[in-house]
FIKEMAR-806797 format. One line per field, with one value per residue (C-alpha): residue number from 1; chain; y, x, z; residue in one letter. Coordinates in pm, whole numbers, padded with zeros to 5 digits. Layout:
BEGIN
i [NUM ...]
ch [A ...]
y [Y ...]
x [X ...]
z [Z ...]
aa [a ...]
***
This chain:
BEGIN
i [1 2 3 4 5 6 7 8 9 10 11 12 13 14 15 16 17 18 19 20 21 22 23 24 25 26 27 28 29 30 31 32 33 34 35 36 37 38 39 40 41 42 43 44 45 46 47 48 49 50 51 52 53 54 55 56 57 58 59 60 61 62 63 64 65 66 67 68 69 70 71 72 73 74 75 76 77 78 79 80 81 82 83 84 85 86 87 88 89 90 91 92 93 94 95 96 97 98 99 100 101 102 103 104 105 106 107 108 109 110 111 112 113 114 115 116 117 118 119 120 121 122 123 124 125 126 127 128 129 130 131 132 133 134 135 136 137 138 139 140 141 142 143 144 145 146 147 148 149 150 151 152 153 154 155 156 157 158 159 160 161 162 163 164 165 166 167 168 169 170 171 172 173 174 175 176 177 178 179 180 181 182 183 184 185 186 187 188 189 190 191 192 193 194 195 196 197 198 199 200 201 202 203 204 205 206 207 208 209 210 211 212 213 214 215 216 217 218 219 220 221 222 223 224 225 226 227 228 229 230 231 232 233 234 235 236 237 238 239 240 241 242 243 244 245 246 247 248 249 250 251 252 253 254 255 256 257 258 259 260 261 262 263 264 265 266 267 268 269 270 271 272 273 274 275 276 277 278 279 280 281 282 283 284 285 286 287 288 289 290 291 292 293 294 295 296 297 298 299 300 301 302 303 304 305 306 307 308 309 310 311 312 313 314]
ch [A A A A A A A A A A A A A A A A A A A A A A A A A A A A A A A A A A A A A A A A A A A A A A A A A A A A A A A A A A A A A A A A A A A A A A A A A A A A A A A A A A A A A A A A A A A A A A A A A A A A A A A A A A A A A A A A A A A A A A A A A A A A A A A A A A A A A A A A A A A A A A A A A A A A A A A A A A A A A A A A A A A A A A A A A A A A A A A A A A A A A A A A A A A A A A A A A A A A A A A A A A A A A A A A A A A A A A A A A A A A A A A A A A A A A A A A A A A A A A A A A A A A A A A A A A A A A A A A A A A A A A A A A A A A A A A A A A A A A A A A A A A A A A A A A A A A A A A A A A A A A A A A A A A A A A A A A A]
y [00004 00337 00681 00950 01083 00755 00654 00299 00206 -00102 -00011 00009 00161 -00003 00170 -00077 00166 00541 00477 00543 00496 00818 01177 01337 01689 01721 01460 01440 01686 01574 01495 01297 01306 01189 00813 00603 00339 -00011 -00134 00135 00014 -00246 -00617 -00809 -01013 -00694 -00561 -00884 -00878 -00510 -00624 -00931 -00722 -00477 -00745 -00894 -00526 -00505 -00431 -00598 -00431 -00358 -00144 -00157 00180 00338 00523 00277 -00047 -00253 -00146 -00347 -00681 -00983 -00814 -01122 -01290 -01025 -01060 -01422 -01366 -01110 -01322 -01600 -01377 -01477 -01192 -00988 -00940 -00730 -00665 -00388 -00189 00160 00188 00416 00114 00146 -00224 -00392 -00532 -00777 -00891 -00847 -01210 -01298 -01054 -01189 -01545 -01415 -01282 -00926 -00869 -00534 -00242 00144 00288 00650 00799 01181 01220 01022 01216 01040 01354 01528 01201 01213 01574 01523 01194 01295 00944 00759 00591 00609 00293 00094 00201 00129 -00218 -00269 -00163 -00415 -00683 -00611 -00649 -00984 -01113 -01040 -00764 -00606 -00334 -00164 00204 00502 00778 01125 01437 01734 02019 02370 02433 02086 01829 01993 02002 01618 01570 01489 01249 01038 01071 00937 00633 00518 00482 00363 00107 00077 00239 00351 00685 00896 01255 01362 01735 01810 01794 02082 01917 02134 02442 02291 02265 02447 02346 02257 02200 01924 02181 02277 01914 01840 02150 02030 01686 01817 02049 01721 01494 01457 01276 01043 00916 00561 00289 00277 00092 -00198 00013 00157 00539 00847 00865 00944 00782 00892 00730 00873 00739 00394 00369 00052 00224 00506 00848 00916 01245 01251 01606 01632 02034 02125 01850 01967 01610 01454 01340 01244 00892 00844 00471 00438 00447 00476 00268 00427 00209 00339 00181 00510 00484 00800 00847 01116 01172 01550 01571 01508 01329 00971 00670 00481 00110 -00016 -00019 -00247 -00510 -00757 -00765 -00827 -00645 -00355 -00315 -00334 -00070 00155 00112 00205 00515 00623 00590 00789 01057 01064 01424 01520 01673 01700 02041 02248 02316 02196 01851 01789 01487 01451 01237 00960 00910 00869 00630 00758]
x [00010 00138 -00020 -00051 00301 00489 00484 00460 00176 00256 00187 -00148 -00180 -00491 -00640 -00849 -01005 -01046 -00990 -00696 -00621 -00411 -00496 -00188 -00178 -00121 -00357 -00663 -00846 -00860 -01227 -01176 -01374 -01692 -01641 -01782 -02040 -01847 -02100 -01961 -01596 -01476 -01476 -01145 -01314 -01385 -01048 -00883 -01108 -00976 -00632 -00677 -00788 -00503 -00247 -00397 -00335 00014 00006 00286 00328 00057 00080 -00170 -00260 -00528 -00611 -00441 -00455 -00372 -00707 -00918 -00989 -00874 -00597 -00378 -00674 -00645 -00273 -00309 -00562 -00342 -00023 -00212 -00279 -00011 00180 00211 00590 00562 00323 00399 00222 00230 00138 00177 00360 00180 00007 00295 00465 00169 00109 00441 00513 00160 00165 00479 00336 00050 00256 00361 00716 00789 00660 00693 00654 00551 00766 00798 00965 01220 01106 00818 00653 00676 00574 00248 00174 00221 -00008 -00219 -00268 00066 00319 00667 00782 00505 00634 01003 00909 00700 00986 01217 00953 00919 01280 01301 01008 01203 01008 01294 01350 01175 01166 01101 00882 00916 00737 00935 00748 00892 00913 00773 01038 01289 01541 01543 01652 01999 01893 01695 01973 02234 02016 02109 02448 02385 02099 02115 01752 01645 01486 01304 01237 00910 00770 00456 00163 -00072 -00366 -00368 -00218 -00161 00225 00468 00639 01012 01171 01387 01683 01642 01661 01974 02148 02091 02226 02516 02655 02719 02824 02820 02573 02652 02418 02347 02120 01762 01647 01375 01084 00814 00817 00976 01226 01596 01836 02188 02402 02620 02978 03009 02642 02445 02098 01998 01844 01585 01415 01036 00972 00639 00627 00999 01135 01036 01084 00882 00583 00804 00816 00493 00398 00085 -00273 -00455 -00778 -00959 -01145 -01469 -01375 -01277 -00976 -00768 -00515 -00341 -00303 -00338 -00599 -00971 -01081 -01192 -01354 -01607 -01551 -01824 -02077 -01853 -01753 -01962 -01744 -01366 -01370 -01548 -01305 -01018 -01189 -01229 -00869 -00755 -00984 -00798 -00472 -00583 -00679 -00357 -00211 00135 00185 -00015 -00208 -00127 -00485 -00628 -00792 -01157 -01082 -00862 -00574 -00698 -00987 -00758 -00482 -00131]
z [00007 -00091 -00035 -00283 -00161 -00218 00141 00199 00452 00660 01027 01200 01551 01745 02023 02249 02489 02548 02940 03159 03508 03519 03454 03297 03274 02909 02825 03046 03275 03631 03601 03297 02965 02848 02791 02511 02609 02626 02381 02130 02176 01906 02032 01998 01715 01523 01586 01459 01137 01073 01129 00911 00608 00658 00666 00329 00193 00341 00693 00889 01204 01476 01794 02071 02251 02458 02665 02881 02709 03014 03174 02919 03035 02870 02664 02642 02450 02167 02164 02095 01840 01659 01687 01515 01192 00948 00801 01117 01184 01489 01773 02036 02297 02452 02807 03123 03295 03613 03547 03366 03650 03710 03355 03160 03130 03039 02767 02621 02636 02448 02157 02249 02117 02286 02481 02505 02845 02916 03161 03224 03562 03771 04070 04285 04398 04049 03862 04104 04013 03646 03626 03926 04049 03953 04180 04005 04150 04012 03656 03750 03843 03545 03317 03509 03461 03080 03061 03252 03030 02726 02574 02399 02361 02613 02523 02752 02604 02766 02698 02766 02921 03006 03363 03471 03368 03140 03409 03407 03039 03124 03417 03137 02897 03167 03202 02871 02985 03351 03298 02909 02858 02528 02594 02345 02394 02255 02154 02336 02096 02089 02262 02582 02737 03057 02996 02795 02471 02458 02095 02010 01983 02341 02455 02257 02401 02740 02671 02463 02751 02935 02644 02285 02083 01805 01531 01545 01372 01440 01730 01646 01604 01342 01441 01324 01598 01504 01738 01885 02149 02427 02418 02524 02632 02557 02538 02288 02286 02033 01919 01815 01679 01504 01537 01464 01214 00870 00750 01027 00801 00496 00607 00792 00740 00952 01025 01333 01436 01737 01996 01833 01488 01322 01094 01088 00808 01029 01387 01361 01118 01224 00907 00994 00810 01015 00980 01197 00911 00685 00943 00782 00477 00454 00123 00235 00501 00254 00039 00342 00443 00075 00096 00414 00262 -00054 00200 00377 00385 00286 00625 00936 01005 01307 01403 01742 01722 01799 01985 02291 02241 02471 02238 01922 02053 02086]
aa [m v d p f g r r i d y l r v s v t d r c n l r c i y c l p l e g i h l m p r d d i l s y e h i c a i v q a g v e l g i t r v r i t g g e p l v r k g l p r l l e m l s g i g g i e d i s l t t n g t l l k n c a r e l k r a g l n r v n v s l d s l k a d r f r r i t r f g e l e d v r q g i e e a k g a g l h p v k i n t v v m k g i n d d e v w d f a s l t h k e g w h v r f i e l m p f t d a a g f v a e s e v r q h i e q m s s l k p c a c v l g n g p a r y y r l s e a k g t i g f v s p l t d p h f c s t c n r l r l t a m g k l r p c l m a d d e i d l k g v l h s t e e i k r s i l k a i s q k p e r h p s l p l k r n m v q i g g]
***
C-alpha cells in the first residue's frame, strides 16, 4: 500500500480503549472526559477482522494503544488472536507502565514482542503531580518486569515540558549509559495548554552540554524517531519532533484505528472513516482502508484537534 505521496503504509496503531487509570496534565483533565459506552467500543473479534484485512493489503506491524490499554480486560486474548494472523511481523504496545509489573510475562506469552513505557519524571513527587494518580515505583517495577520477560527493546517515552520536567533531560539521558535504557524525547503535541512547549533543539542542547551525541542505527521500531548514542552507552537516545522537524511526515507509514472503529489517516487531522458499518465484509473493510490511505495528507495540520488524544490512541 502506497499513499499519494509515495509513502509505503505497513503499520497500524490500534486503540483498544478510551479509558485510563491516570490523568496526565497534558492529556486529560482531572475529572476525565465523556467516555464512550462500552458497547460502542470495538470487540476483539472486530479488531482482528480489521487487522486481518489490513494484513492482506500489506500491514505487517501492529501497535496496541489506549487510553491505557492494560485497563481493558482480557488483553492477552487479543494478543493471542493477533499473533495467530499470518503476515504480522511485530506486535508492540504503548503503556503508562503502572500495571505492567503484574502482566508483562503473560503479555509476552500471548504474543507481544515489545513495549514502550510513557514516563515523564524520575522524581516520585513530580511524577505524581504530572500523572495526578501515579506512583513512580510501579512504573520502575513494570519496566524491570518487561525487560525480564523478554519484551525487547523496552523504550521509554518522555514528553518534555517547559518548567515541569525539562530540568530532568540529562537525568533521563544518563540512564542510557547507567542502565541501558532506550529513551525517546517527544515534543509536546498541541492538545492542551497545561504545559509549555520545548523544542528538540533545546533538549539536544541540554544533553550536549554534558556529553556528545553520536548518530546510530535505528532501534527496532516503526516510528519516526532519530536515534543517537552517548559515548560507550548501551542504550540510545531518540528524538520524536512532530512540530519542529520539517521532514517528520515524509516517512509516515501508519494508520490509526480508534477504539470506536474510526480509521484515521493522520494523527493531527480530524478526518476519519467509520469502519463499523462495513465489519460484515472483509472486502468492504479493505476498500475503506484503501480510501483512508488515499486521503492521507502530505503533512499534518497545526490546528487543534476536535478529539482528545486519549480518544484517538497515541
